[in-house]
N, C-alpha and C positions, 0 to 999 in steps of 0.2 A: 379830527375836526368835523362838527356836526353840521350839515347843510339840509336845506329844505327845498322840497318842490310840491306843487299840488298834485293831490291824489287825481289818476286818471282812470277810466273804466278798465284799461290794460291791466291795472294793479289790483283789481278785484280778486283774481285767483290767489294772489299773495295774501291780501287781507283776509279771505276766507281761511288760508291756512294759519294764519295767526290767531284769528278768532276761535278757531278749534283747538289751539293749545290750552291744556288744562289751566295753566296760571292766568291766561286771558279769559277764559270761558267761565271761571270761578266768579269773576267781577262784573264782566261786561253782560254775560247771560244773552247774548245775541244769537239770532237766528243765523245759521250759515249757508242757507241754500243760496244759489245764485240769484234767485228772485228776491230774496230778502235784503241781500246786500245791495242789489241794484235799487230796491224800493228805499232803503234808508240812506244810502251814501250817493245814489244816482242825482238827486236834484241839486245837492252841493256841489258835485263834479260837474254839472252843467250849468252851474252858476244861477239855479232857478230859486234858491234859497240863499239867505245871507251868511250861512255857516261857512266856515272855510276848513278843508281837511287837507293835511299836509303829510307827506312821508318824511320821516326823519332818516338822514343817510349818515352814517359813520364812516369816513374815509371811502365814501362813494358807495356803500353797500347799505341797502335799506334795512333798518332795524327797528324802526317803530313807527307809530301813527299819532298825529295830533289833530285835535278838533278844537276850533275856538270861534266864539261869536260874541257879538254884542248883546248883553242880556235883554235890552230894551226890545230887541227884534223877537223876543220869545215872551210875551206878556204873562203866559201861564206859568213860565219858570220863575219869573220875578215874584208873582203871587206866591208860590211855593216857597221861595226863600225869605220873604217879608216877615214873617214871624221871627226869624232868627236874627236878622240884621238889615238895616236900611240898604236898599240896593241903588247905589249913585245912577243917575241918568246915563252916564257913559261907561259904566262898568262892562267889563267882558268876563269871559269864563274860558276855561280849558277843559278838554278831557284828553287822556293819553295812554299809550300801552306800549310796552316793549314786546316785539313779536317773538324773538328768538329766546327761549327758556335758558339757554347758556349764558346769556348776557344779563339776566335778571341778578341782582344783588352785587352788581360789579361798580355801581355808582353811575350808571348811565341815565336812570331815572331823573335825579337832580339836574345832571348836564343837559339833557333835553329840555327840560323845565326851564332852566335859567336861559338856554338859547331861544326858546321859544318866547320867553317875556321881551328879552332884547328885540325880537322881530315885531312883537305887538307895540312895543313903545315907538318904535321907528316908523311902522307901517300905518298905525293908528293914532295919530297925534293928539286926538280928542280923548283917547281912553284915559280914564282917571285912575283905574285900579282893575285889579283881577280878583274876582271871587271864585273859590273852588270848594264845592261841597264834596265830601268824600264819606263813605259809610265808615262809621267808627272801627268796624272789624277788620277794615283792611288797613292794618297798621303800617305795612310797607309803603302803602300810597301815601298816607299823610306824613310819614316820616320823610319821604322823597321831597314833599312840599316845604317841610321845614327846612331841610338842607338846602332847598333852592332859595330859601329867604322869605317865605310866607309865614304869617302870623295867625294861629288860630283865635278867631274872635268871637266863636259862638259854637254851642252845641245843641242840638235838638233832633227831633224826629222828621225825617223826610222819607217819602216812598222809596225804597231801594230798588236798584236795578234787577236784583235777583231776589226773588220772594222768599228765599230761604233765610235771607238776612233779617236781622232785627233794624227796625228803622231809624235807630241811633246813628246820627251823622255828627261829623265836625266841619265847621265852615272855616276856611282859610282865606286871607286877603293880603295883598301887596299893593302899595300905591304906586303910582309912577315916580320913578326917581327925581327928586329936586321939585316935586310939585309943590306949590305954595297955596296954602289955603286948604290943605287936604283935610277932610273931615276926619278925626281920630277915629280907630275903631273902638267900639263900646266894650271896653275890657271887663265890665260887670258880668258879661255874658260868658267869659273866658273859663273853661273847666279849671279847677284847681291845679291840676298838674300839667297844665298846657306850658311848652316852652316855646320862646319866640324863635322865628326863623322861618318856611312852608315845609304814592303810592308806588316801593318800586313802581314805576308807572304801571298801571292795572295790567 
C-alpha cells in the first residue's frame, strides 16, 4: 500500500541519497549539496511557496518523492507550456522519482502516479486536470504516465532539466474523473505514435 506524508527537513539526507542515484541524477540533474537541497526544497517544506512535496511510502518504507503544484501559481511555467497546449486555470502538474534503483521497473511508478492523482482530486476539488511535460528521451517516465491513465496531447520543444538532452518533450494530460464540461485535449497535436493512457518515475 502506498501512503504519503509531507517532506520534512529531516528527510533531506535521504533525498540527497536519492538524487545522487544514477537513475535519478540522469533526469533530475539536481545539485546534491545540503545547501542546494535546502535552497530548492526548503521553501516548500516551510510552506513559503505553494508547491507541495511529499514522500511516498510503500508498506511504511519511503520509496519515492512527489512534487505537485497549481500551474497558475508559477506563471513562467504556464508561459513555457502555452505554445504546446492551453493550460486551464486550475490545472496542476506533478514531478516524481523512485529513490531505490532496485524498485525501478517493478510497476511502482504508475502506482505512485495513480495514488498521487487520487490525492490531488480529493485534496484540491477545484483542480480540473493534471498536465505533465516529460522529456521525450525519458521513455520510462512517459510510459509510466501512460500506464497511470494520462494521454499524450502534444509534443514540442521545452528547456530540458539536463542540458545534455534534446529539447523535445511530450505533454500528458488527465482530467478530473467525472468532470462535466471538460475541454477535450487538442488531439491534432498528438504525435502519430501516441497511445492513450499516461517515467519509471524519474
